[in-house]
N, C-alpha and C positions, 0 to 999 in steps of 0.2 A: 540510567533507564537500560529497559532491554535494550534497544538497537544498538545503544553505544556499548553495549557488553559485546551483541552479535559483532561488530564492527570490530571490537577487539582481539575476536577469535576467529577472526578471516583473514591474519596472514597465517595462518597454519599451511600446511601442504596438505596434497589431496590426497597423496596414498595410494591404494587400491582398493577400488569398493565394487559390489557383487552387489550388483542391481537385478531387482523385481524376483530376486529370488522365495519367497512366499505371498505372490502375487493373489489379492484381496484374503488373506490371512488378517488374524488377529495378534498371529506370533512371529515375532519377524527372527531373533533366537532366539536357541534351549536357554527357557526361566526369564525371559521378555513376553507380557502380554498386554496388549492397547488395544483398547475398547472405546466404543461411544463412535460418533459421527461428526464431522466436519461443522463448525460452527459454533459448538461448545469445546467446553476443555474436555483434553482427552480424562482418561481413565486409567491408570498406568502403574500395573506390579511388577515386579521384579524381583528375583532371589537376587538376596546382595551377599557381597559383592556378584555385580555382574559381571561373568569372564566374556571379553569379546576381544576375539584374536586377529578378525579382521573386522575392517568398516564395512557393515553388510543394512543394505536398506532392503524395505520393501513395500508396497502400498496396500494398503487396510480397508482400506475406501473409494472406492474411484467414480471418480465425476465423471459429468456427461459434455462439461465444455470444450473447451478448443483446449490442446498440450501448451504449456509454458516453452518457447523455444528459444534459440542463444540468442543473445542481447536483446529482449524483449524483456519490459517489462511486466511485476506482477506482485500480487501483494500476498499476504502469507499471513498467516495467524501461526505463535511459533510458542509452543512448549520444548520448555529444557531441565532434563533430570541427571543426576548426577550417580553413574551406574556405579561407585562403588558403594556409597550410601543408599542410596535410593529417593532421596531427599530432591523436590522439586530446586528449583536453583532462580530458575525464569519464568516466564509465563506471559505474554500479550494480553489471555485471555482478565488476566490482572488488570495489568496496567489501562486498560481496552486502546491503547495506540497497536495499529498492526504494520508487519515489516512491508516495506518497496523495494523490490531490490531486482537487480537485473543478475542474468550468470555468469556474466563479463562482468560486473564490478566489484568492487571489495568489502562489502555490505555482509556479508555470507562466509563462512568458511567453505576454500575449494570441495571438502566431497562432496557436501551440502547443497551446493551448488548445482555440481553437475549432475549428482541426482536425481533433484527435482527438473531437467531437460525434459520435455516428453510428457511430463506428469501429468494430466488433465485438472480445470480447472473443478474448484467440486474435491477433488481429492484429500483425502488422507497420508503422507508418506511419515514412513516412521524410517527412523536412523538410527543406527548402535554404532560412534565411532570411537575410535582408537586413542588413546590420548593424541599418542604421535601424530593422530591426523589433525586431531581438532587445536594441539596446543602447541606444535614443534614450530619452529624459528620463529617466537618470537611471539607467538600466540599466545594473550593474557585469559586467562581461565575467571570466569566472572565469580561472584561474591560466595564462597564457603566451599568451591571447588577445588581441588588441587591440582599443578599440575601433571600430575602422573596418574590421575584416575578417565577414563572413559568415562564417555556423558553418552544418554540418549536424548533424541532430539523429534517432536515430534511438528510436521509443516502442513499445515493445513492450508491447501491454496484457494485463498477467497477469491480472488480475481486477476484474468487476463485480461489484453486489449479490447477494447468492443469489438465485434465483428459488425457490427454496422457502423459508418459514418458518414454522416451526411457533408455535402460541401457545402450547404450552408443551411441555415437555421429553416424550419417550414410550420410554425406556427401559428399564432394570431394575435394581431396586434393588442395590445391593456394600455388601457391609460392611464398613465400614473399619478401616483398621490404627488401636491403641488410639493413644491420643495424638493421633488428628487434631481441628481444629476443626470446629466442628459447626456448622453454620448453625441460626440460631430460626426458627422457621417463625410467621409469624405468618397466621390469613385465609387459608390454603395458601399466602402469599409467604415467599420468606427477610427478617426482617426484621433481621438481625442476625448476629454470628459470636459462636461463645461458646470460650472457650479455657481452660476449664479441663482442668488436666491436663496439659497441652499444651507439651514441652519447645521450648524455642526452636532451631532445626534452625541448622546451621550453611552451609549454604546454600535453597536455594527448593525447597523440595517438592511433588505433585501427586499426590494421593490421588482419585481416580473412586469419588464416591457413587452415581454413576446412568449406566449404562451404556448408549449408545444406538445404534441400528444403522446410522443415515442416513451422509454420503458422510465420511470421516475430511480435516481440516484439515491442508494442506499451505504451508509454506513463503511467504509472500507472499499467501496468501488474504485474501479478506475476507468476516470472520464477524458474524452477526450474532447477539447474545448478550441475556441481563441475568444482571447479576453486583453483588452489595455489595462492597463496599469497606471494610476494617474495623484498625484498629489493637489491639491488646494491653492498652494502657495507656489506650482510651478505652472508655466504657460503649458509643456508637452507630459504627453506620459514618460514613465521613467521605464515600461517594459507593453511591446504591443505586439501582437502576435499576428491581426489580420492581415500582416502582407509579407507574410512568409508560413512558414508550414503550419499546422494548428499543434499543440499541445497535450501529452496523455500524465494528468496528476491523480494522484495518487487521494482517496478523499478517509480521512482517520485515519494518516498513517504519520502523521508527525512534519508530511515535505509540506505543506502546503500551507498560506496566510490562514493563521488557525479561524478570523470568520467564512473563510470557503469551508471548513471541518463542518461548523456552525450550522450554517444557513444554506446549504448548496442542498444537504437531500431532503430527500423528497422534489425535487425542480427536475421537470421530466424534459426526456429529450426532443432536440426544437425547440427548446426559450432562450430567450435572451432576458436576462438579469442585472441589472446592477448591486452592486456591493458597497456599501460605504460606512464609514465612524471615525472617529475620533484620531488622530494622529497627532499627538503633540498640543501643538493651541491649534492648531489645521487640522481637514481632512484629507484620508484616503479611500479612494474609492477603487472600482471593479467593474467595467462591464465584461461579463461572460457570456458566451454562445455557446452550449451543450450540443456538441455537434456529435457527441456518441457515449454510449455505457454499458459498463461492461456485464 
């Protein structure tokens, strides 16, 4: 998987990075051209073997969203080429699974993490990295790429944290279908889930309980949520954010439960819904309040 390969790259050293050499240009270094718009796989042309003397980055398309900040979660579509051969090595556009990361964690190699700080949502960053910056100190190259090969990375900034986050949901109550798990509310906060009268479904199901009117969640968005998670065989939740700070969750990045990736797309900010599905011989359910959408 691409995410796993990028994690393996993450132990690389950062080296020296020249940022913004060719802002708003489609050529980052001599012999390399990257065309296209964020949201679609890039068209990359290079003279091979591409000579990369220093790790260099530039923004070829500038977005209008908020910039990535240090230690802030963001979502990327990533494409990686072997600069020696010009061959595509990895692409989230092919796998359909974006990458969620922070500049301070180890999911991306440091030269890429450093270059992304300050880049706005909706932008495309192109980075040509030396082999030393990509694979030194134990970094493992993806399949087909040699340890001494430089690489070209195209990073599309899909999402940063929502600019507007509600304190509480503000939608209109909806009468749920009979047999839907019900939130147990204590002091105005969801404290558990009642499975009384609920039949185990064959696949995950979503039921809106409160219909919001804010922006709708799209694939690969970052959302801010409160949620409770509970299994039908247990009396208490195994996870609950309502009594602490809400969490940021990346949709379609392989980090949320699969049911969330499938069923939260299209849900509006300000909504509350219950997601439930089979879990062994029992059921698992989440009550989710959508407070922010990137």
